[in-house]
C-alpha positions in Angstrom: -3.8 35.3 39.9 -4.8 33.5 37.0 -8.4 33.5 35.8 -10.4 34.2 32.3 -9.6 38.1 32.2 -5.5 37.8 32.1 -5.1 34.3 29.8 -2.9 34.4 27.2 -0.8 31.9 25.2 2.4 31.3 25.9 5.4 33.7 24.2 6.2 32.0 20.8 3.0 29.7 20.8 0.8 31.7 18.4 2.2 32.9 14.5 0.2 35.3 13.1 -0.8 33.9 9.3 1.1 33.9 6.0 -0.6 36.1 4.0 -0.6 35.0 0.6 -1.1 37.5 -2.3 -0.6 41.2 -0.7 2.7 42.8 -3.5 5.4 41.1 -4.3 7.6 42.5 -1.2 6.1 39.8 1.1 8.1 37.5 -0.9 4.9 35.8 -1.4 3.1 38.3 -3.4 1.8 37.6 -7.2 1.2 33.8 -7.5 1.7 32.9 -3.7 3.3 30.5 -3.6 1.7 28.2 -6.1 4.2 28.5 -9.0 3.7 29.5 -13.3 0.2 27.9 -14.5 -0.9 24.3 -14.4 -3.8 22.8 -12.2 -2.6 23.6 -9.4 -2.4 27.2 -9.5 -5.6 28.1 -10.3 -8.6 28.3 -8.3 -10.3 25.2 -7.2 -7.4 23.6 -8.6 -6.7 19.7 -7.5 -7.3 16.5 -8.1 -9.1 13.8 -6.0 -8.3 12.0 -3.5 -6.6 8.9 -5.0 -6.7 10.3 -8.6 -3.1 9.4 -10.1 -2.8 11.1 -13.3 -5.0 9.5 -15.9 -3.2 5.8 -14.7 -5.5 3.6 -12.9 -6.0 3.8 -9.5 -3.8 1.5 -6.8 -7.7 1.0 -5.5 -9.2 0.0 -8.4 -5.9 -2.5 -9.2 -6.4 -4.3 -6.1 -8.3 -7.1 -6.2 -11.4 -7.1 -4.3 -13.0 -10.4 -2.0 -15.5 -10.4 0.0 -18.6 -8.8 1.7 -19.3 -6.5 4.8 -22.4 -7.6 6.7 -23.6 -4.0 7.7 -25.9 -6.6 10.2 -23.9 -8.8 11.6 -24.4 -8.2 15.4 -20.9 -8.1 17.6 -21.7 -11.0 20.7 -18.9 -10.6 22.9 -18.1 -14.0 24.5 -16.6 -15.3 27.7 -16.3 -18.8 28.9 -17.7 -20.3 31.5 -14.1 -20.5 33.2 -14.6 -16.8 33.6 -17.5 -16.5 35.9 -15.3 -18.3 39.1 -15.0 -14.6 39.8 -18.3 -13.8 40.8 -20.4 -14.8 44.0 -23.8 -15.5 44.2 -25.1 -13.0 46.3 -25.2 -10.4 42.9 -26.7 -11.6 39.0 -24.0 -12.0 36.5 -25.3 -9.2 33.8 -23.7 -7.3 30.7 -23.1 -4.7 34.0 -21.0 -6.9 36.0 -18.6 -8.1 33.0 -17.8 -5.0 32.0 -17.0 -3.8 35.6 -14.8 -7.3 35.7 -12.9 -6.3 32.0 -14.4 -9.1 31.1 -16.4 -7.2 28.3 -15.1 -4.0 26.7 -16.4 -1.8 24.0 -19.1 -1.5 21.4 -21.4 -4.7 22.0 -25.0 -6.2 20.4 -25.2 -8.7 23.0 -23.3 -11.4 25.3 -22.9 -15.3 25.0 -21.7 -17.6 27.5 -19.3 -20.6 26.3 -18.7 -23.5 27.8 -14.7 -23.6 28.0 -13.4 -24.6 31.0 -15.1 -25.5 34.5 -18.0 -23.7 36.9 -17.0 -24.4 40.6 -19.4 -21.4 42.3 -23.3 -20.9 42.1 -24.2 -17.4 39.9 -27.2 -16.5 38.5 -26.7 -15.7 34.7 -28.8 -12.6 33.1 -27.4 -12.6 29.3 -28.4 -12.4 25.5 -27.1 -16.2 25.0 -25.6 -18.9 26.2 -24.5 -22.5 24.2 -25.5 -25.6 25.5 -22.3 -26.9 27.3 -22.8 -23.4 28.9 -26.0 -24.3 30.1 -25.8 -27.6 31.8 -22.4 -26.1 33.8 -23.7 -23.6 35.4 -27.1 -25.4 36.0 -24.4 -28.5 37.3 -23.2 -26.3 39.5 -25.9 -25.1 41.0 -26.7 -22.1 38.9 -29.8 -20.4 37.1 -29.9 -18.6 33.4 -32.1 -16.4 32.2 -31.9 -15.5 28.7 -32.8 -11.6 27.2 -33.0 -11.0 24.0 -30.7 -12.4 21.4 
């Protein structure tokens, strides 16, 4: 029986670490695989990531465009026609939309857009609704509750 007291790695799956600089007979003595002289043979001697020997690095040679808005909100978009899969017994909120696979990943809010037609009466609780989506939901007899956003 296998338990924590007799667990061991599969044979051949582990290797002892290479001990560098432990005499010439070890095969890795003296310079310990670092070669002769030079920056990379020294202790702590390795150029930083992206360093190209003094040549202008690629990251600085390429043109820079635009900017990343760190305050931007990630809003998930759901069309009115996607709401046809829900029934009127339960409210359609972000949890219901996630369970239906309409909202994925980390989002800051959900907005309903007016693409398509709505055939069912639904109670929608989201962060934002477009004017055309609001009109279609209310025309189908549903209600909209805007929270947050």
